Structures are given as C-alpha cells and as structure tokens.
Phi, psi and omega in degrees: 000316177298322182297315179297321180294319178296318178300315182297317179298319180295317178299314180297324178296315179298314179296319178297318178298318181293326180289338181270350181294147180298147181289152177295149178300136180290153175302150180220184180293149180293151177228165173058228183300317180299316180299317180298316182292319181290320176298321180291325177295314178297315178297319179295320176299314182296319180294314180297317180297313182295332179273356184068030183258095184298321179297321179294319179299309184294334182303331183278359182260154169289162183300331177256023182300158180229126175249135178239078183285154178298144174059034181203152176293158176303147176241117191247125176098144183304315181297317179292325176296318178297314182298317179301315182290327175298318178296314178302311185288344176286341184255333186221161163249148182217153173237107183253134173238124180250133177239107179289145179245324182210128175230125184231142178235139171220100185068236181262012179236156176192178174218157178230126182232143179183201183237165178217157167229148182211131174256121184246128178242118175297134178286341179277359182104170182107169185288152173288155178233150178247137176232156174213150181185206183227162179212162171215139175228141173264133186248147177227129177281132182271169183295338178272003178094350178286154175256138177229157177276128177254336176211140178217147180211139173222159176207148184279150172273348183266149179294156175296145179296143178288134178294151180296154178293153179294155180294154181297146179290145178293148182293137176285138179278135179297141179269129181241183181275060171067191187267000000 
C-alpha cells in the first residue's frame, strides 16, 4: 500500500512540476526570412492572377494543394488548380488586390488570412464587376525552406447576383373557328 502511495505521490509531483513550468511561446507572426518568403508567395500569386498566368498561380501550391474557390467545387492537386485557373482566365481579365490581416507560423506550418478586392472584366464583352471578400490559406514550409499553399479558401462579402427575370412568355394566338 505504501509503495502505491509513493508511486502516486511521485506521479503527482511530476505533473505538478510540469503544470508550473512556463507556457510555451504562442505561435506568432513570421519574422525575417519566413516573412520575406511568405510575402513573396502572396505577391507572386497576385501578380500571376493579374497577368492571367495559371501556371504562375499554381506554382505557389504544394503538389497535393486544395483550392476551395467561392461558387465552385473543390479543386484538388496542383495540375487541377492550374487547369481551373486557365479556364477562369479564358473568360475574364482581373485586377486582384490582396490585403493580409494575420499571418501566423508554428514550426513548418502557418496560415495567412486577409481580405481581397477584385475587378473582373468579361473577355466576351460587357461591364466590369467588382467583388470583395476574405480568404484564408494554410501554408507549409518545404524542405528547401520555401513556403507553399497547401489549402486555400475564399468567399465574397457581396450577395450573389440576382438572376435576370425570365423572358416574357409568347403571346397566345387566339383560337378561332377554322378557316
């Protein structure tokens, strides 16, 4: 009985000492080289998007990256992300501005959260449209020290456009008594 009590007392002493240890530093904003690389990744994405360069946009993702764009199904894999953006850029020209609000790193992982504004001009003609919203990306530090996007998601702050009203129904021809 005394032996079990001593074991329990020893375990409680270790747990108590661990509880009194100073807490680990919370994750924080990137500094130095990591901050420079993450800012360059964000700037490269924006430049590629504004140039309509699908390969440049996809370059910033890991090979198994996942993009979750607003109003579209998930796009999985770097090649699929490039193909999705090629299709988008075949239909529009865009001017995207990204404003980071919070970037946090913890080891080889991090996230970048912020807002965006975008002016979209249809290539088929028609008026330009403006969108604004928010985004979050999960970042992973690669073995070469580069940072890549592993998951991304964006959504608009604006309501979805109302669909146009249906065309008027054709007038019914009066039915008469034959010829």
